[in-house]
C-alpha positions as CSV (number, residue, x, y, z in Angstrom):
1,X,35.2,135.4,51.9
2,X,32.4,133.0,54.1
3,X,30.9,131.4,57.2
4,X,31.3,128.4,58.3
5,X,34.6,127.1,59.7
6,X,37.5,127.3,56.8
7,X,40.6,124.6,56.6
8,X,42.6,126.9,54.6
9,X,44.9,125.1,52.1
10,X,43.7,121.8,53.0
11,X,45.1,119.8,50.3
12,X,48.1,121.5,48.5
13,X,48.5,124.7,50.6
14,X,48.3,128.3,48.6
15,X,51.3,129.4,46.3
16,X,51.3,132.7,45.0
17,X,55.0,132.1,42.6
18,X,54.6,135.8,40.6
19,X,56.2,139.0,41.4
20,X,53.8,140.6,44.3
21,X,50.4,138.0,44.0
22,X,49.1,138.9,47.1
23,X,47.1,135.8,49.6
24,X,43.6,136.9,51.2
25,X,41.4,134.9,53.0
26,X,38.6,135.4,55.3
27,X,36.3,133.6,57.2
28,X,32.9,135.6,58.6
29,X,32.4,132.8,61.6
30,X,34.4,130.5,63.6
31,X,38.0,129.3,62.5
32,X,40.0,130.0,59.9
33,X,43.0,127.2,60.1
34,X,45.8,127.2,57.8
35,X,47.1,123.4,57.5
36,X,49.1,123.5,54.8
37,X,51.9,126.1,53.5
38,X,51.2,129.4,52.4
39,X,53.6,130.8,50.0
40,X,54.2,134.1,48.3
41,X,57.2,135.5,46.1
42,X,57.2,139.6,47.9
43,X,53.1,139.6,48.0
44,X,51.3,139.9,51.3
45,X,49.6,137.0,52.6
46,X,46.2,138.7,55.3
47,X,44.1,136.3,57.3
48,X,41.2,137.5,58.6
49,X,38.2,135.5,61.1
50,X,36.1,138.1,61.5
51,X,34.4,136.8,64.5
52,X,36.5,133.7,65.2
53,X,39.8,132.2,65.8
54,X,43.1,131.8,63.6
55,X,45.1,128.3,64.1
56,X,48.4,128.0,62.2
57,X,49.3,124.6,61.9
58,X,51.6,125.5,58.3
59,X,54.1,127.9,57.2
60,X,53.0,131.1,56.3
61,X,56.6,132.6,54.1
62,X,56.6,135.7,52.1
63,X,59.4,137.3,50.7
64,X,59.9,140.8,52.0
65,X,56.4,141.2,51.9
66,X,53.8,141.7,55.0
67,X,52.0,138.8,56.8
68,X,49.0,140.3,58.9
69,X,46.2,138.2,60.9
70,X,43.4,139.8,62.3
71,X,40.9,137.0,64.5
72,X,38.2,137.8,66.2
73,X,39.0,136.0,69.5
74,X,42.3,133.3,69.5
75,X,45.2,133.0,67.5
76,X,47.1,130.2,68.1
77,X,50.3,128.5,66.3
78,X,51.8,124.9,66.3
79,X,55.5,123.9,67.3
80,X,57.5,124.2,64.4
81,X,55.6,126.1,62.6
82,X,56.2,129.6,61.7
83,X,55.5,132.8,60.1
84,X,58.5,134.3,57.6
85,X,58.8,137.2,56.2
86,X,62.4,137.4,55.5
87,X,63.8,140.4,52.6
88,X,65.2,138.8,49.5
89,X,69.0,138.3,48.8
90,X,70.4,139.7,46.6
91,X,73.7,140.7,44.7
92,X,72.7,144.4,44.3
93,X,70.8,145.2,47.5
94,X,68.7,142.9,50.0
95,X,65.5,143.7,50.3
96,X,63.9,145.3,53.6
97,X,61.9,142.0,55.7
98,X,58.3,142.3,55.7
99,X,55.6,143.5,58.5
100,X,54.0,140.7,60.9
101,X,51.0,141.7,62.1
102,X,48.8,139.7,65.0
103,X,45.8,140.9,66.1
104,X,43.2,139.6,68.1
105,X,40.2,142.1,68.0
106,X,37.8,140.1,70.7
107,X,38.3,138.3,73.8
108,X,40.8,135.3,74.1
109,X,44.8,134.9,73.9
110,X,47.1,134.6,71.2
111,X,49.2,131.9,72.0
112,X,52.4,131.4,69.5
113,X,54.5,128.4,69.4
114,X,56.1,129.0,66.3
115,X,59.3,131.6,65.9
116,X,58.0,134.5,63.8
117,X,60.9,135.5,61.5
118,X,61.1,138.7,59.7
119,X,64.9,139.5,58.9
120,X,66.6,141.4,56.4
121,X,67.8,140.1,53.3
122,X,71.4,139.5,52.2
123,X,73.4,141.6,49.9
124,X,75.8,139.3,48.2
125,X,77.4,141.0,45.6
126,X,78.7,145.0,45.3
127,X,79.2,147.3,48.5
128,X,76.2,148.0,49.4
129,X,74.6,147.2,52.7
130,X,71.7,144.5,54.1
131,X,68.4,144.9,54.0
132,X,66.5,146.0,57.4
133,X,64.1,144.1,59.1
134,X,60.8,144.4,59.6
135,X,58.3,145.6,62.0
136,X,56.9,142.7,64.4
137,X,53.3,143.8,66.2
138,X,51.0,141.6,67.8
139,X,48.1,143.3,69.2
140,X,45.4,141.9,71.5
141,X,42.2,143.7,72.6
142,X,41.3,141.1,75.2
143,X,43.3,138.4,76.6
144,X,47.0,137.7,77.1
145,X,50.1,137.1,74.7
146,X,52.8,133.9,74.8
147,X,55.0,134.2,72.0
148,X,58.2,131.8,70.8
149,X,61.1,133.0,69.5
150,X,60.9,136.3,67.1
151,X,64.0,137.7,64.9
152,X,63.8,140.9,63.5
153,X,68.2,141.4,62.3
154,X,68.9,143.1,59.4
155,X,71.0,141.5,56.6
156,X,74.3,141.2,56.4
157,X,76.1,143.2,53.7
158,X,78.6,142.8,51.2
159,X,82.3,144.4,50.5
160,X,82.4,147.8,52.2
161,X,78.3,147.5,53.2
162,X,77.3,147.1,56.8
163,X,73.9,145.3,58.0
164,X,70.9,146.6,57.4
165,X,69.0,148.3,60.9
166,X,67.5,145.8,63.4
167,X,63.8,145.8,63.6
168,X,60.8,146.7,66.3
169,X,58.9,144.4,67.9
170,X,56.0,145.1,69.4
171,X,53.5,143.6,71.8
172,X,50.5,145.1,73.3
173,X,47.6,142.9,75.9
174,X,45.4,143.5,78.2
175,X,47.0,141.1,80.9
176,X,50.4,139.2,80.7
177,X,52.7,139.2,78.0
178,X,55.4,136.1,78.2
179,X,57.3,134.1,75.9
180,X,57.9,130.2,76.2
181,X,60.6,128.7,78.0
182,X,64.2,129.2,76.3
183,X,63.4,131.5,73.7
184,X,64.7,134.9,72.7
185,X,63.3,138.2,71.1
186,X,65.9,139.0,68.7
187,X,65.7,142.9,67.4
188,X,67.1,146.5,68.0
189,X,64.0,148.0,69.9
190,X,61.3,146.2,72.0
191,X,58.1,147.7,73.0
192,X,55.8,146.4,75.8
193,X,52.1,147.6,76.8
194,X,50.0,145.5,79.2
195,X,47.2,147.8,80.5
196,X,46.2,145.1,83.5
197,X,48.9,142.1,83.4
198,X,52.3,141.9,83.9
């Protein structure tokens, strides 16, 4: 934790390669910027800017872990920069996709130019089902939400197995909820709450 603007992974990024190793970064004031890749192997990624913005300028990838980004103001991601929590492919059983939570607790927009993917892992042997997709939730306490592609589909089964369950996408804002032109939400369920817009 610290004060002032923070640049995460300015030189080489962060890679937590051990199983279930987590990445947690907190900025107490101003902006938290992800400017190089953050990767974990089934561990969660938690980014918190308690009084400022979060800017995602590089991919955040966790194989079946959770990705939680909480900002005091805006959350922005740049084009072709993705948040990925897809489950692991496995010969016995593909694992479930991780949850994604983006949350702004203060005034400011959540504007995404990159994709969010929370697919289940594929099963590559036996007769088992694919992994279930994760849940994607975007909450804005005081502002709009503008998203890019969001995908939460179950992983493929193998043999007599079937695909895993598709996931749920939940979006809640106080004004407009919209998406970039030419983008899509691919999931089983879509829940929208707008308390003051459309």
